[in-house]
C-alpha positions in Angstrom: 219.9 107.7 51.7 220.7 111.4 52.2 221.3 110.7 55.9 223.8 107.9 55.1 225.7 110.2 52.7 225.8 112.9 55.3 227.1 110.5 58.0 229.8 109.2 55.6 230.8 112.8 54.7 230.9 113.8 58.3 233.1 110.8 59.2 235.5 111.6 56.4 235.6 115.2 57.5 236.4 114.1 61.1 239.1 111.8 59.9 240.6 114.6 57.9 240.7 116.9 60.9 242.3 114.2 63.1 244.8 113.5 60.4 245.6 117.2 60.1 246.0 117.5 63.9 248.3 114.5 64.0 250.3 116.0 61.2 250.7 119.2 63.1 251.7 117.4 66.2 254.4 115.6 64.3 255.6 118.8 62.8 255.7 120.5 66.2 257.7 117.7 67.8 260.2 117.5 64.9 260.7 121.2 64.8 261.1 121.4 68.5 263.7 118.6 68.8 265.7 119.8 65.8 265.8 123.4 67.0 267.1 122.5 70.5 269.6 120.1 69.1 271.0 122.9 66.9 271.0 125.4 69.7 272.5 123.4 72.5 274.5 120.6 70.8 275.7 122.5 67.8 275.9 125.9 69.4 273.7 127.6 66.8 272.3 130.2 69.2 270.8 132.1 66.2 268.2 129.3 65.8 266.4 131.1 68.6 264.6 133.3 66.2 261.2 134.3 65.0 261.0 131.3 62.7 260.9 128.8 65.6 259.8 131.0 68.5 256.9 133.3 69.1 258.0 137.0 69.2 256.7 137.1 72.8 258.2 133.8 73.9 258.0 133.5 77.7 260.3 131.5 80.0 258.6 131.1 83.3 261.3 131.9 85.9 262.0 133.4 89.3 262.1 136.1 90.4 260.6 137.3 87.1 259.8 135.8 83.7 262.1 136.1 80.7 260.1 137.6 77.8 261.0 138.1 74.2 263.4 136.4 71.8 266.3 138.6 72.5 266.3 138.0 76.3 265.5 134.3 75.7 268.5 134.0 73.4 270.8 135.8 75.9 269.7 133.4 78.7 270.7 130.3 76.7 273.9 131.9 75.6 275.1 131.3 79.2 275.0 127.6 78.7 277.0 127.7 75.5 279.5 130.1 77.1 279.7 128.2 80.4 280.0 124.6 79.2 282.0 122.6 76.8 281.7 118.9 75.8 277.9 119.5 75.8 275.6 116.5 75.2 271.9 117.4 75.3 269.3 114.8 74.6 265.5 114.8 74.5 264.8 111.5 76.3 261.1 111.6 75.6 258.5 114.1 74.4 254.7 114.1 74.4 252.1 116.5 73.0 248.5 117.2 73.8 246.7 119.9 72.0 249.1 122.9 71.9 251.2 121.6 74.8 254.4 119.6 74.9 256.1 117.8 77.8 259.8 117.2 77.3 262.0 115.0 79.4 265.7 115.9 78.8 269.2 115.2 79.9 272.1 117.7 79.9 275.8 116.8 80.2 278.7 119.2 80.0 281.9 120.5 81.6 281.9 123.8 83.3 284.8 125.6 81.5 283.5 129.1 81.1 281.5 131.9 82.8 278.0 130.6 83.6 275.6 133.4 84.8 278.6 135.1 86.4 280.0 131.8 88.0 283.7 131.4 87.0 284.7 128.0 85.5 285.0 125.2 88.0 286.2 122.6 85.6 283.6 120.2 87.0 281.3 117.9 84.9 277.6 118.0 85.3 274.9 115.4 84.4 271.4 116.5 85.1 267.9 115.6 84.0 264.7 117.7 84.0 261.3 118.3 82.5 260.1 121.2 80.4 256.5 122.2 79.9 256.0 123.9 76.6 253.2 125.8 74.9 253.0 126.0 71.1 251.4 128.7 69.1 250.9 128.5 65.4 253.7 126.0 65.1 256.1 128.1 67.1 257.4 127.8 70.7 255.5 130.3 72.8 256.3 129.4 76.4 258.7 127.2 78.4 258.8 126.2 82.0 261.8 124.1 83.2 261.8 121.8 86.2 265.0 120.3 87.5 266.8 119.6 90.8 268.8 122.8 91.1 270.4 121.5 94.3 272.0 118.6 92.5 273.1 120.9 89.7 274.8 123.2 92.2 276.4 120.3 94.0 277.8 119.0 90.8 279.3 122.4 90.1 280.8 122.3 93.6 278.9 125.4 94.7 276.9 123.4 97.3 278.0 120.6 99.4 276.3 117.2 99.4 274.1 116.9 102.5 275.5 113.6 103.6 279.2 114.8 103.8 279.1 115.5 107.5 277.5 112.1 108.1 280.3 110.3 106.2 283.0 112.1 108.3 281.1 111.5 111.5 280.9 107.7 110.7 284.7 107.7 110.0 285.4 109.2 113.5 283.1 106.7 115.1 284.8 103.8 113.3 288.3 105.2 114.3 287.1 105.4 118.0 286.0 101.7 117.8 289.3 100.6 116.3 287.6 99.8 113.0 290.3 101.1 110.7 289.1 99.1 107.7 285.8 101.1 107.7 287.8 104.3 107.9 289.9 103.3 104.9 286.9 102.2 103.0 285.5 105.7 103.2 288.5 107.0 101.2 288.8 107.4 97.5 291.4 105.0 96.0 293.4 108.0 95.1 292.9 110.0 98.2 295.6 112.6 98.9 296.4 112.8 102.6 298.7 115.4 104.2 299.8 115.6 107.8 300.6 119.0 109.3 304.0 120.4 108.5 306.3 119.9 111.5 304.4 116.7 112.5 306.8 113.7 112.4 304.3 111.8 110.2 304.5 114.5 107.5 307.7 112.8 106.3 305.6 110.9 103.7 303.4 113.8 102.5 301.4 113.5 100.4 300.2 109.9 101.1 298.4 108.7 98.0 295.7 106.0 98.5 294.3 104.3 101.6 297.2 101.8 101.8 299.7 104.6 102.0 297.7 106.2 104.8 297.5 102.9 106.7 301.2 102.3 106.5 302.5 105.8 106.8 300.1 107.2 109.4 297.7 104.8 111.2 300.2 101.9 111.7 302.8 104.3 113.0 300.3 105.9 115.4 299.3 102.6 116.8 302.9 101.4 117.1 304.2 104.5 118.8 301.4 105.2 121.3 300.1 103.6 124.4 296.8 105.0 123.3 295.6 107.7 120.8 292.1 109.1 121.1 290.2 111.9 119.5 287.9 114.0 121.7 285.7 117.2 121.6 285.0 116.6 117.9 282.9 119.3 116.2 282.0 119.1 112.5 281.4 122.1 110.4 279.9 121.8 106.9 281.6 124.0 104.4 281.2 124.8 100.7 282.8 122.9 97.8 282.1 119.5 99.6 284.5 120.2 102.4 284.0 119.4 106.1 286.1 121.0 108.8 286.6 119.1 112.1 287.9 120.8 115.2 289.1 118.4 117.9 291.7 117.5 120.4 294.2 114.6 120.6 294.2 112.7 123.9 297.2 110.4 123.7 300.3 109.0 125.3 303.6 108.0 123.7 304.8 104.5 124.4 307.0 104.7 127.5 306.6 108.4 127.4 304.5 111.4 128.2 300.8 112.0 127.7 299.6 115.0 125.7 296.4 116.9 125.0 296.8 118.8 121.7 294.5 121.0 119.7 293.9 119.9 116.1 291.8 120.5 113.0 291.1 118.3 110.0 290.0 119.6 106.7 288.2 116.9 104.6 287.2 117.1 101.0 284.7 114.7 99.6 283.4 113.7 96.2 280.6 111.2 95.6 280.5 110.2 99.3 284.2 109.4 99.4 287.1 111.4 100.9 289.4 112.6 98.2 291.7 114.7 100.3 292.7 115.3 103.9 294.7 118.1 105.5 295.7 118.0 109.2 296.5 121.0 111.4 297.8 120.3 114.9 299.8 121.8 117.7 303.1 120.3 116.6 305.0 122.0 119.4 303.1 120.0 122.0 303.7 116.8 120.0 307.4 117.4 119.7 308.0 118.4 123.3 306.1 115.4 124.8 307.8 112.9 122.5 311.2 113.7 124.0 
């Protein structure tokens, strides 16, 4: 009988402990989500305080960790200063023991100074995961994981790695006479400028692929016996730009041949050309056209 009573009491005690642990888990998650909503979405940076964070809060970072509430608060102030139209969401959150795993999504527009980076006016939309350690119901450590390259690309500080490939494919399509593929690589609102002094600059700026087709490509084809591009070299640049250095090998209809030096500056966004600027030896073009 005593044994049965003991077992019942032990079971009740175990249930109480489990219930208390579950309750603490719920409190940790609720506090965590509420705190970061107030800090990031509502701009209440003072919520990074000793009520919600351990005095020795650690952000695992490179080249060195950020330690202490004051430095932790200063770090996140950069996000509030650097971005407007902020939308921060905790997509999902899990806890095991004193550890949390947070899957989050951050959206915003870069309209202010962000860790010394001047405003670019560009929108960002990034996701990441944060590993969190809790201590006595407070946030004691955070370690963020995200694709920093995508983040920098969205800010326009790094070029997308496939930009050169896009431009190379456009040149290959042009050489094959596949103008539809060339046009399909352009944004519907592409801004196209021919070099000043070039006869085709009379329509600058050409807006949209149809304008480029009618104002540049159709005229090139109609006024030349042949028009080829040669010695093409592509140079990846910052801010999603690609510089092409090349030569024009062409002949006017019923006229002279010419071999002219040229350069093309392409700007891309989302894998599409949004602007084009031509630089060419217009003196050679004008003299051979006569």
